[in-house]
C-alpha positions as CSV (number, residue, x, y, z in Angstrom):
1,M,9.6,-31.8,-63.0
2,A,13.0,-30.2,-64.2
3,R,13.4,-33.1,-65.6
4,L,10.7,-32.8,-68.3
5,V,11.2,-29.4,-69.1
6,I,14.7,-30.5,-70.6
7,V,13.1,-33.0,-72.2
8,R,10.6,-30.7,-73.9
9,R,12.9,-28.0,-74.8
10,V,15.4,-31.0,-76.3
11,C,12.6,-32.3,-78.3
12,E,12.1,-28.9,-79.7
13,L,15.3,-28.9,-81.3
14,E,14.4,-32.3,-82.8
15,R,17.9,-33.8,-80.5
16,Y,15.9,-37.1,-79.7
17,Y,18.8,-39.5,-78.1
18,A,19.4,-36.5,-75.5
19,A,16.0,-36.6,-74.8
20,L,15.5,-40.4,-73.9
21,V,18.6,-39.7,-72.2
22,A,17.2,-37.2,-70.0
23,Q,14.1,-39.3,-69.6
24,G,16.0,-42.3,-68.7
25,V,18.0,-40.4,-66.1
26,G,14.9,-38.9,-64.6
27,L,13.1,-41.9,-64.4
28,W,16.0,-44.0,-63.1
29,I,15.7,-41.6,-60.2
30,G,12.5,-41.0,-60.1
31,V,10.8,-44.5,-59.3
32,Q,14.0,-45.4,-56.8
33,A,13.1,-42.7,-54.9
34,I,9.2,-43.8,-55.2
35,I,9.9,-47.4,-54.2
36,N,12.3,-45.8,-51.4
37,M,8.9,-43.8,-49.7
38,G,6.7,-46.7,-50.7
39,V,9.5,-49.3,-48.3
40,N,9.3,-46.7,-45.5
41,M,5.4,-46.4,-45.5
42,G,4.8,-50.2,-45.4
43,L,3.2,-50.1,-48.8
44,L,6.2,-51.9,-50.6
45,P,8.5,-55.1,-49.1
46,T,11.7,-54.1,-48.9
47,K,13.9,-54.1,-52.2
48,G,17.7,-52.8,-50.6
49,L,17.5,-50.0,-53.0
50,T,18.6,-46.4,-51.5
51,L,17.4,-43.5,-51.7
52,P,18.7,-41.1,-54.7
53,L,21.7,-38.7,-53.1
54,L,21.0,-40.0,-49.8
55,S,22.8,-43.6,-50.0
56,F,25.8,-44.5,-46.8
57,G,27.6,-46.8,-49.6
58,G,30.2,-45.1,-52.0
59,S,28.9,-46.8,-55.2
60,A,25.5,-45.7,-55.4
61,I,25.7,-42.0,-54.5
62,L,28.5,-41.9,-57.4
63,A,26.0,-43.4,-59.8
64,T,23.5,-40.9,-58.9
65,C,25.9,-38.0,-58.9
66,C,26.9,-39.1,-63.0
67,A,23.6,-39.5,-63.8
68,I,23.0,-35.9,-62.5
69,A,26.2,-34.8,-64.3
70,I,25.0,-36.3,-67.8
71,L,21.4,-34.6,-67.5
72,L,23.1,-31.3,-66.8
73,R,25.7,-31.5,-69.8
74,V,22.0,-32.1,-71.9
75,D,20.6,-29.3,-70.3
76,W,23.6,-27.3,-71.1
77,E,23.7,-28.3,-74.8
78,N,20.4,-27.6,-75.0
79,R,20.4,-24.3,-74.0
80,Q,23.5,-23.5,-76.0
81,Q,22.0,-24.8,-79.0
82,A,18.9,-22.5,-78.3
83,R,21.1,-19.5,-78.4
84,G,22.6,-20.5,-81.7
85,F,25.9,-22.1,-80.8
86,T,27.2,-25.4,-82.4
87,V,28.3,-28.0,-79.8
């Protein structure tokens, strides 16, 4: 839900690349979580995807944290531009 708010705010400032990045990161994490929940409920076959931010391995959690950092940076730049600062 927060992803959609960030995308909407970025689109209002006509920063479409940042909006696509935010939408892509949110979609990536959301689809990964939905697939994991479907596997745990027995609705989908196992795919080997990890649950975002809860994986045991280091590479998946590192990639997810980097993606969330990019999303937070997009939100920060959006807030700065909305206040009238140049980014």
